[in-house]
MIGUVEX-405308 format. One record per residue: x, y, z of N, C-alpha, C in turn. Coordinates in pm, whole numbers, plus 50000, padded with zeros to 5 digits. Atoms other than C-alpha are relative to their C-alpha. Example, Ala and Ser with C-alpha at 12.3 -4.5 7.8 and 13.67 -1.06 7.14 Angstrom:
<dobas>
500894988150000512304955050780500905012050000
499184988149994513674989450714499235010950073
</dobas>
This chain:
<dobas>
500665012050019154713248845289498585007050073
501094998249981151063255745280499414995350155
500965000249903148993262345566498714997050029
500865003650000145733250845613499275015250057
501284989549995142423282445594498764989150072
501194996149860139623284045825498914989249894
500545006950086137573269545471500484981250035
500265015349959139533238345497500004991250117
499695002149813139783235945886497854988749951
501415003750001135483232445766499494987349964
500335009150127135793207045486501064985950100
499225015149948138623181145700498704996050124
500925005549879136173184346005498924988049953
501295002050064132893176245793500344986149945
500115012750043134573144045690500324991750091
499165002349840136483136446074498024993850070
500625010249918132723121146117499044987550010
500055012849979133153092146023501034990350097
499075006749828135903084046354498495004950072
500774998949873132823094846559499254989549992
500465012249969131833067846744500984990850060
498675007950061135513054946704500075003650220
499174996249901137353050747075501875001050027
498624993349958140293067347233500954986849987
498995006949926143443046347211501185003950030
498594996749938146263063647240500295012249931
499504987150070147843098547190501624997650034
498675000150026151583111447119500365011949989
499274988650099153743134147029501024997849904
498945003950120154903130746669501015005549944
500004990050086156813152546543499805007949999
501134985649952155793186846556498344997350007
501565004850042152353169746558499504994450136
500445007749891150343152246848498754993849897
501015007450033148643125146707498714993950117
500505009649900145733106146832499274988949907
500365018150064144953069246780498954997850045
501655009950017140733057046738499954989649939
500615012850019139313027846714498764998349979
501125002750005136203015546556499964993549908
500945009450099134452983346432501704995649926
498925006650104138132970146308500715011949941
499194989550103139333005246182500885008050043
498914983649924142313029246266499955011549960
500004987050070142093065346264500925007550031
498984996849957145143082846330499735016449952
500154984150037144293120846356501245010350054
499224987750003147233145046310499785013050023
499974983650007147573179446424501175006150045
498864991650006150233204646418499095012649988
500014987049952149843236246601500025007149887
500184990350082148843264746380500304996749837
499795002550135149573246646074498704986749905
500815010750052147073215245980499484990950131
500785006449925144413191846109499284991249885
500995010550108143413158545917500474987050041
499645013849968143543119745933500994993949910
498455004150089146843107145815500054981349994
499095015849998148633072645719501615003750022
499094997450036151813092545726500295011550141
499954990349886153593105246069501534993750062
498475000649934156883104346244499614990550099
499755007149952157953084946475499445005950159
499894996549868156963088646875500795001750067
498534994449929158913107347085500174988150144
500035006149926160013088047357499305004950163
500664998049876158933106047673498705010749957
501424986350062155103125547629500495009850026
499954983649954154833162147689499214999550117
500855001349900152723167948003498454999649951
500824999850079149993177047759499364989249985
500395015150044149963142247599499804985850121
499785013149923150453122247892498255005750078
501584998549954146803142648047499274996449888
500605008150071145443134247743499704985850004
500355017449949145843093447816499565000650084
500255004649851145073100948152498575000449960
501094995149999141743118048085499234993849860
501115010250118140483098247764500404988349997
500225019350037141273063647839499214993649940
501115007250021138813041347651498965011449995
500804990350002136893074347601498774999649823
500405000550114134603075847311499685011249928
499784987850044134763102747011498135004449985
501304994849982130853119547043500295012049888
499734989550066131473149146833501165003749922
498264987250003134223169546626498895008349921
500774990450041133163202146491500805012350013
498864985549992134573238446389499285011750068
500754991149895133683264846653500385015749896
499944986149990132833298846551500355006549815
499834997950136133513294646135501195004550012
498174997249954137443300146261500784987249959
498635009049972140303277446287500014996150118
499725007649857139393261746606498454992149950
501125014149998138033226646623499874996850101
500765004649859136183206846910499894993049989
500495015850023136503170946938499344996150124
500425000949887134353161547223499854985050032
499685020349947134633124947425499004999350073
501085006049921132183106247616501394994350110
498655000049909135203100047930499074989250087
500045013649842135073072248226499765014850106
500354981249874135083115548415499265004450006
500764990950051132543128548224499994998549848
499534994050162132823145547887500885009850056
498564986050045136023161847765500124998449875
499734994150140137043183047496501305004149973
499194999650062139723183847309499655014649910
500084989550108139993220247136501755005449939
498794994850083142683231446902500375014349918
499534988950073143683266146777500675000149933
499335000350025144843268346516500345013849892
499244982350125146083304146381501344999850134
498964999949903149373318046527500894984949998
499715012349953151543295346709499214985649985
501105010149964148653274346744500104991250184
500155006349817147433258047102499124986849983
501275005249981145263230247244499935002350119
500405000549880143543229447543499154986950047
500915011749949141783198347698499055006050133
500914995749909138643207947908499584989650075
501025009349964136323188248149498265005049978
501254996450077132783191248119499305016750040
500514985649989132123227348242500855009249938
499454991950063134473238248014501135006250059
498954995949923137393242648245501174993149953
498225006350047141213238548137500394989250121
498965009849928142673204048240501695002649988
498675003550026145883209148075499725006749845
499844986450157147113234547777501084995949947
498685000650078149773230547542501315012650010
499034989850013150833264647577499295012450110
500794987649932149433292447864499785014549967
499624993150105148723321847726499265010550103
500644986449898147843359147934500375012749905
500024989650099147113386547663498635003849977
501204987350027144543415147609498974990850101
501205000049900142623402847888499724983750031
500835012249998142083366347790501284989650047
498965009849921143943339148003499504984449972
499875016150054144553299347890501454994250102
499425001949900145813283948193498974985050089
501295014949917144383246848405499505011650145
501534998149939141443255148578499575014249994
501264985550035140293288048405499434990849866
501195007050075137473282148220500415003449851
499915003750087137663277947828499185013249941
501004991550080136903314447599500535001449892
499534998150194137413312447200500495012750018
499634987249961139023343547110498845008949953
500704989650079137223376347006500504996349858
499274997650160136543376346651500305010749921
499734990150036138103398246422498345006749891
500694994250114136653422646125499424994849897
500025009850114136633397045870499284985750016
500575013449934134773370046069498435001449858
501325003250060131613377145855500694993349856
499695004050170133063373145478500144986750041
499155016550028135313339345617498434995050062
501175010049971131553327945764499194997349918
500305009050116130393328545429500454995949913
499055009650114133173313545233499914986650088
500095014549955132323282645514498564996049964
500925012949988129023278345482499485004549811
500205005550146128903284345097500654980749941
499855014750016130623248645136498744986250062
500195010449955128153235845321499054991149918
500965009450138126193203245167501144994449878
499305000650111128983203844938500884987049991
498795007749993131323176744866501465001349881
499494997150024134843186644759500734993749888
499305010150151136743178144429501894996950076
498804994649954139933181144669501574992849907
498625002250088143613182644459500855003150064
498594993350016147183182644471501245002649917
498604998050156150043198044242500954999450035
498675005350004153033184744187500704999149892
499135000950133156303187544001500554990849990
499425011450006159173165743971500505001050168
499645004949836160333173944371499295000650086
501175005449927157083164744546498755016249991
501274994850010153943183744615500165016350037
499774989350016153593218344558498725013450105
501034994449936149913229544684498634992449992
501175004950005146703217144783498505010349934
501254994150009142823228244694499054998050038
501475006149973139463220844786499634995949825
500295005250104138833218544425501175002549888
498874993050089140973226644088499895009750001
499804989049990142643256744079500495006649821
499925005050152142793267543692501635008250007
498424995950016146243287843704500964991950080
498765002949894147813264743977501344996949904
498685004150120151463254043877500014984750008
499835011250000151983219043859498934991449917
500975008750067150383185243728498954996450171
501005003249900147243181843951499504983250027
500265012450027146513146744063498715002550181
501074999549925142503142344234499784989050089
500535011549817141363123444605498694998849972
501415005449956138523107944695499345007150116
500294995149871138783128245014501015013150027
498924985649979140153158645123500644998550142
499355002549950141663146845415500954990649972
499185012450117143373120045180501155011349859
498704991450072144733149644970500995009150072
499354999149947145893166645272501294992850119
499435010149989147483135445379501545000349898
499345001950064149173130245068500985013249948
499004983750020150343173145055501304995850121
499344995549898152043171245385500864988150025
499295014249944153523132845432501935011249914
498785003550063156043148445186501155015950076
499264990649935156953175545439500624999650137
499225001749870157893155445739500624985549972
499255011549976160043125345842499084988450035
501205004849976157403099845820500914986950037
499335017349962157973062346006500004992649889
499575011050099159423038145754500204985250020
499665013149911159722999745767501745003049955
498195001350046163592990045781500584996049897
499225004850142165642983345482501354995349986
498535001350024169002973045384500904991150116
498955009249861171712967845709499205003850075
500554995049878169362984045905499024988350011
501225015750014166852951445819500564992050078
499015012449972169872927345927499885002550141
499894991849823169982952246275498974997650063
501124999449939166602948446338499584987449972
500175013749952166802909546246500774990950078
499045005749856169572903146525499235004650081
500964996549873167242923446766499014987650042
501375011150001164372900346669500494990550091
500045015049925166412866146723500665004650122
499944995149874168072882147074498694998550081
501284999549933164732889547182499114986150021
500925009949979163152858847106500744989450099
498925005549848166642842147323499685004750063
499714991949929165692864647560498484994050068
500615002649938162412853847578499884983750017
499865022549965162982810447573500905002550157
498975004849909165652815547844498845007550135
500884996049943163222836848026498724989650064
500495012549925160792808748033500294992850050
499855009549883163012787048152500895004650144
499334997449825164292805448454498295003350056
501225001149956160362808948510499394987650040
499955014249945160072774448527500724994150119
498495005649848163192769248745499735004650087
500644996049870161642793348990498864993850036
502095008449949158022774749032500704990850023
499905014449957160192743649065500645003450126
499434994649861162022759749376499495003650078
501704994949955158712773449474499544989650068
500795015049949157272743649500500934986750126
499055006149919160602727749658499585002750149
500654988949888160202755149921499144993550095
501225000749970156642749549985499154984550076
500035014849912156682708150007501004999450180
499475001849834159572715950289499325003150078
500674991649902157482742350446498914990250124
500825010149950154352714050482500204990050052
499905013049990156172688250541501455000350143
498635000349917158762705450797500034990550160
500455006149911157762684651091500744985249989
499855011550084158322651950893501525002649966
498844997450053161752669450773501084998350144
499155004149835162932674751145500234987850069
500025009149943161992645451260501544988349951
498865010850078164202623951029501115005649974
498684992149979167162651051040500364997950096
499735005449814166892638351424500644985350001
499595016450049166652601151322501584995549877
498735010150032169662598651094501185008250091
498594995749866171972622151351500064992050131
499995009649852171012599451634500404984749939
499665008950034171722573951393501714995049970
498644999350004175212583951285500105001150112
499695002749866175832587351639500364988550070
499855014549953175442553351699501104988849944
498715007050140177832543551411501195004550030
498874995149959180122564651550500774990250090
499835005849922179692549451846500384985050028
499615011649975180072513151776501755003149890
498935000250109183102523551554501504994450094
499015004249914185072528151865500174988550111
</dobas>
């Protein structure tokens, strides 16, 4: 599977400008990825981040895990209804920062997309609230409470920065190459000697999404026997909802009866006393 390079992240992040101003809706652990769901003027954006591999908008993703990781739980808590203010690539490197305006102040998600990958949630001072992986290597420390510092740049950083700068203001001719077995590779522009049949896309994010969907088990609509089971479960759920409504109505009636007895407690006691007295007199007459 092809991994995204520095220039690829630059192009993908440039297209994320369309999602700026959207509100954070939720976060999920989805397969090997973290999925961020954003909403803006009726539009939904799903941003997939697979640590060390890829970052792009997507329509194809695995079903979320039942129990979220501590990192995703922290993202949900800190970014509740937050607004995506800005997305950017840092240091012309495989570093992506998403800046949010949240209730508790500014929050930033930083994704380090090299090696095994990592992710950090930062507060307005750049202090780590929660990290995906703790790191203590070569004097660099990443853990809750530490101030985030990007890794030191290598000797090739200048050449990489030049390659990124060469794409400034350009629109990619995104292409994915396929053969009979599926996707082979992707590129920001057609490659002369590439293997497979090319297919061009209107955006780089769409090309990335099409390429990577062949390598993940995506969430699909139920079909066949599964569909029948789903229909049965749905019918059962509807019946349970109806019964729940009936029980709630019965509970409301019983509650009201109890309230009426309490409100008229003295009258009830008086009526019971009269009935008892009348019964005793009837017994006396029979004797």
